[in-house]
N, C-alpha and C positions, 0 to 999 in steps of 0.2 A: 128178404128171404137171402140170408148167407151163403155162403160156400160149404162153410164147415158147420152148419143148421140141418135137424133132421129135415124140417120141410125142404131144405133142396133137395136131401138123400131121396126125398119121398120123389118128390119131382124129376129128379134123375132118372131114380127106375123107373116110372113110369112112361115117362117122354122113352126111354131107350129100348124098353121092351116094345113098345107099341111102335115105336119106328120100324124098329129091324120084322115086326108079323107084317107091317105092306109091304106090297109088291110095286107099289107105282112109286114111283118117283114123285110125280107131283104130289101125289098124297103127304108122302113124307115130307116134303119141303114145306105144306100145309101146318101138319101137325107141330113140327117143329117152330113153325109161326105162333100157332096155339099157344107152346109150349113158352114163349118169348112173352105174350100177352098175360100168361099168368106168373109170370116170375117177376115181370115191370108193375103187375096188378098187383102184388103183393103186399107192394109198398103206395102207391094211391090209383085204383083202377081210372079214375078220371084222367089220369097225366097221359093216358094210352093216346089219347085222343090226340094230343099236340104234338108226339110222334108222326102219328096216320098222319096230321097235317102237313106236317113238313114234306114227310114222304111223298104223298101226292104232289104237293105242290110243286118238289121239283122232280119227280117223274115226270110231268106233264112238260116241264119249263126246260127239260135236259132235251127233250123228242124237238121242243121248237126251235131252242138252238141247233141243233143238227140239220134238221131242214128250212132255217131262215137263210133267204136268199141274197142280205145284205151283211159285211160285213158290222156295220153301225145297227143293224137291228140283234144280229148275235149279243153283240156287247152289251146293249141296253136290255138283252132277257137274263144275260149273266151279272149282272150289277142288279137286278131285281130280287132276282134270285139269292144272291149272294147276301143283298141286304135284307131280306125279309129273315133270312136264317139269323143272320148277327141281333137285327133286332128284337128279335126272339129272347135268344141268350142274353140280349144287353138288357131287356124288361126283367127277365127273370132272376139275375145274378147280378145285376147292377144299378137298377132303380134306386135302390135306399143307399147306397154308398154314396151314389152320386149327387143324391137329396142331402144328404149327410154334410157333404163338404161344399157343397153350396151355401147351406145355410151357415157353415164356419167358417166361409168366405164375406157373406154377409153382414156374420157380427162383428168383423174386423171394422167395418164402417160404419157403425152403431145401429143398424138394422136388426133386429130382433125376429124372425119369421118364424110361426107357429108351424110346423110340417109335421103330422103323427105320421108314425111308421106306416109304411104300407104292407100289411102283413101278407107276404108274398109266398107261396111255396115253393120252392128251389128243385123244379123236378130233377130226379138222379138221374145221371150218365148224360145231362144236357150238353154239358162242354165236349162230352166223346162225340155223341151223335153229330152234332152239328158241325165238327172239324169233316165228320164223314160224308155227309152229305153236300157241303162245300167244294171237298175233292171230288165227289162225281161229278158235281157240275161243270167244277174248272174246268177236269179231263177230258170231259165230251167236247167244253168249247174247244180246248187244244187239239181237238183230234185223237185222243190218246184212248176215250175206248169208245163204244159206240152205246149210243143212249139205249137204254133198257127198253123192251118192250112189255116185258112179263112184271105186273107191279109184285107180283107173290113175291119173285126172285128180290128186288128191289127193298119190297118192305123186311124181308128176312136178313139182307145184307146192314141193313139199320136194328132190327130185334132179334138176331139170332143172341140168344140168351146167354152164353159162354161169356162173348165181348160187352156187353149193352151196358152194364154199368161204371165200369170205369178200364175198359180196354182190355187189348190192344186197339189203336184206331185202326180201322181195317180199310184198305186202298178199295176201291172199284173192282180194278182190273185183275187185285188176286183174290176176291170171293166172291165177284158175280159167276164168273165159270164156272167154280166149282158147286153153284148153285144147279147148274144144267147138267152136271158130269152124273149119271148112275150111281151109285154105294154100294161097292160089294163088301158085306163083313168082313174082318179081319181080324184075327185073334192077336197077331204082333202088333199092332196096332191099338185094338184095344190095352194090351198088357203096356205101351210104351204112354196110352193116356193112363192108366192105373199109375204106374210110377211118377210121372209129371205131378197129378193132383197129391199124392202124399208126399211131393216130396214140397209142393206150395201148403197142405197143410201143418209139416211139420213146423217150417218159416214163418204160418201167420199164425198157429193156432199154439204152440209152443214159444219160438222165440217173440215173434214180434209182440205178443199178448204181454207175455212176461218182462219185456223190456218198458211197455206201458206202464209197470206198477211202479217201476222208479222214475219212470220222466215226468206223469204227468203229477205226483206234489211237488215235485222243485219248479217246473216250469211254473205253477198256479202262482206259487209264491217266492220266488228267486230271489228275493231279499231274504229269507232265513236262512239261506244255506250256506255254507263255506266254501270258497273257490274250489276246492277238492271233488264237494256234493255236485256243484255246477258243473265241472269239465265231465265226471262221470255220467251225468244225465245228459250232457251233451253227445257224448260217444254211446250212450244207449238208443238215444234217439236216432241217430246217424243207422243203427244195429233194427232199430225200430222201423223205420220208414222203409228202409232197405227189405227186411223178409216182408213187411206186411205186401208190398204192392210189387214186389217179384214174385210171391206166395200169391198172390190174386192172380198172377199172369200166368203161372205156373198150370194152377188149377183152371184157368180158362182154356191155356191151351189142353189140357188134359182133357177136358170135358170136352171141347171140339173133335179131338181124336178119336173118341169114341161113337161119334157119330159120322166120321170121315170127313171132317174137314181140319184145314190145317190153317192156323193164327200164327200171325207174323209175332219172331222170339221178340221180347223188349228189352230184357235185359241179359249183358255178357260181360259178369265179371266187374263191376264200377267201380270197386274201391279198389282195383287191381291198376287203374288206369294211372298213367305216367305224365301225365297235362290234364289243363282241363278240357281243350277241346275231345281229348280220346274219353275224358269221363261221359261227355253228351254224347257220345257215338257211343259208348254201353250203357249208358242210364235212360227208362226208357226212350226207348230205342223208335218206338212209332211215332211218340211225340217231335224229339228230335229231329227226326227225317220229315214229319209234314210241316214243320217249320221253316226247315230248308228249303221244301220243294214248293211250298204255298207263300211264303212270307219273304224271306231271305234271298232268293233267288231274283224272286219278281221287281223287289224296293233296288234289284240292282248287283247283288252278291259282292263278288271283289272283282268286280269287271271295272270299276271306275277308280277313283283316285284312292291313295291310303285313307285322306279320312272321311271318303262317302264310305270305303269297308266298315269302318269302324261304327260310322250313324247307323247303316245297316244293320251291322252286330246288335248293337244297344238299342235299335227299335226292336226288334227281331225279340232279343230277350226280355225288354221290358214287358211286351205283349204279351210274352209267353207265363211272365210273372203274375200281369194280372188275367190270363186265362187260368191258374189254377186259384184263384179267389178273389173276392173285393174285399181287398182292404190295403192300406199302404202298405203293410208287412211284404205280403207277396208281390208287390210294386217294386221296393226295392230289394228284395232277393234278385229279382228278373235285372234289375238295372247292376247289382254287384256282380252276377253271373256275364251280362255283356261286358264289365270292366273287367274281369277275368279273361275274358275271350279274345280282348280288344289289346289286354298287355301281353297275353300269352302271343297274341300272332306281331306283332311288334317285336318281342324279342327271338321270336324266333326267327325274325327274315336278315337279322344283326348277329356276325360272329363273336359274341361276348366272351372276355376272357375268364375263365374257370370254368368255362362251360360243363367240360368232362368232367370236375370235381364234381359235380354237383348231381351228375345222373344217377348214383347209388339214392339221392334225394328225394327225387322226383316223385316215386309215388305216396311216400308218407308227405311230401309237402301239398301233394295236390288234395289228398284224403283230406289234409288239414284244413286247409282253404273250404272244401268243401263243406266239413263241419262246421263252419263259422258260419257259411253262409245256411245249413239248417237254423242256426239260431232265429235270423231272418223270418224263416220259414214255420218255425214252430211256436213262435211267441207270442202270447197274447194281443199286446201294446208294444208300441216302440219303448214306452221308458222301462218296460221288463226286459226288451231285446239291450238295450244301454245296460240296464242293470247283470245281465248275463254276462255281454263283452266285457265289462268290465270288470268282473269277478274272475271272468278266465284270465284274462292280462294283470291284471292285480290282486297278489295274494290277500282273503280277505277272510276274518275269522265268521262262523256262523254255526249253522247245525250238520252236524255231520248223517251221512248214512249211514245205516246197520249192517256190520259184518255180511250179513245175507246179501243184504243189495250187491256189493261191491263183487263179494264173491259170484255170484248170480250172473251181473255184468261182463264178469271174467272170462266165466265160462260160457258167455253166449257169444261172446268176440273171438274166444278161440275157436268156437265153432266153425263159426264164419271163416276167420281167416285161415284154417285148415281146407273149408271146402273151396277157396279160392286158390291153394297152393293147389291141391291135388285136381282140380280144373285147369289149372293151366297148365300140366304136364301129364295128366293122364285122361285117355278118351273114358270116361266114365258110361256114355253111355252106349260106349262097344263092347266095355268090361260087363255092363249088366244085361247086352244083347245073348252071350256067352256063358251065362250062368245054369244050369241045369236048371229046369221050371220049377223041382218039388224047394230047391234051393229059394230060390228068387221069391217063391211065394211065401214060403216061412218067413224070412226075411222081411216084405211088406206086411206081414201081418203083424208080426212084431214090433215094427215101427210101428204101426197102426195103435196098436195097443201102447206102445209108449206116450203116444199123440194124449190118448184120453186121460193117462196118469199125469202127465207132467202139465199139461195145460189148464189154465188159471180158468176156477170156473165162473169166472163173470170176463167174457170174452169180449171184446167190443168188434164194433164196424170198422172197414176196411178203412184205412185211410182215406184215399182216394174216392170211398163214393160223394164227397163233400163236394168233389170239383166235376 
């Protein structure tokens, strides 16, 4: 059930009307949880039991951790909880990847084991809700949040349908308190939610899905295309993944506002970043902060030697890459960003000559580094990655893109750059609030109608649904 589908619109309208018609707070929370079951069950109803098992298991263990008398018992219960969560994630997401690589290693020694691929259905959003339940148990262990005593609240924390499939990754201290506060209907908040949802719809259904029509053929057979076409496709993928994922996040935030909930902002003009560290503070912010707080800092962060700091950065980004998918391209993407972050940290600590002269080029250079990383992220195979990078660096003849595709790519990037520029200097949210209601409503209606005209007839699923 995609956010820009009729099925989701029907679910939202029914959930919204009943939710605000109910007067009891607990009934509203139960109704939202039921909507989460319907939303997730539209893909595979049997996998709801997996989320409920994870929720129930960690719900009980967090309470045991809180009341445990000895530090050793608390630590043992924490290890058990995190181990089960990561074990489920590992089984569903990485089993075949590990078996394939084990078979490849054995082949090097002349052994040729026969291992049929195990048919495992990857539960949608498992990476997201696994990180959420781990953060809850760890926060209880650290004493940052009290163990939740109401299972309905905790289940809703994981199954609140706006963020259930692709985030943003929600922290327990930010969400659980909201489940206990009675909500009051607010027209201003509903209007804000509608604006955010419409913005996300434009990003996803118009820009991202149009870019996919250019990206998919080139990445499917990169050896056919000339260097110019490869460059355009890589730039289009940078636009696609940004508009696809930030569009989903905007729609998630907008939907949550309609029910009186606030989710964390997940993107903040990432392509305006002046260095790779700043990029990660602006891109997928809920994941970046999660990796920092629950992986990088526990590993030691930057508290040790310089080499230890680089090691911690590499481990964090390698695991962050593997979190995105079971493939060597994701591992290489994580290692690449770990190397970029380590290099940036090394250079930032040294007064290099000509540093000021380089300042105006920081944003385009950072963007170029990110785009090279997107090649690792998007390419189907390592061989395809090599072909694409080679043709980006060495002019090569081949099939060109149609003129219309180049014009479409230029129009998309002009829109993105204009939006980045405007948002950097103008408070667009405040400006929107100052517009008279009839003008705002008319503008939103016009934009919605334009999305129906401009979106492709065959729109794809959100990219991050696979993670």
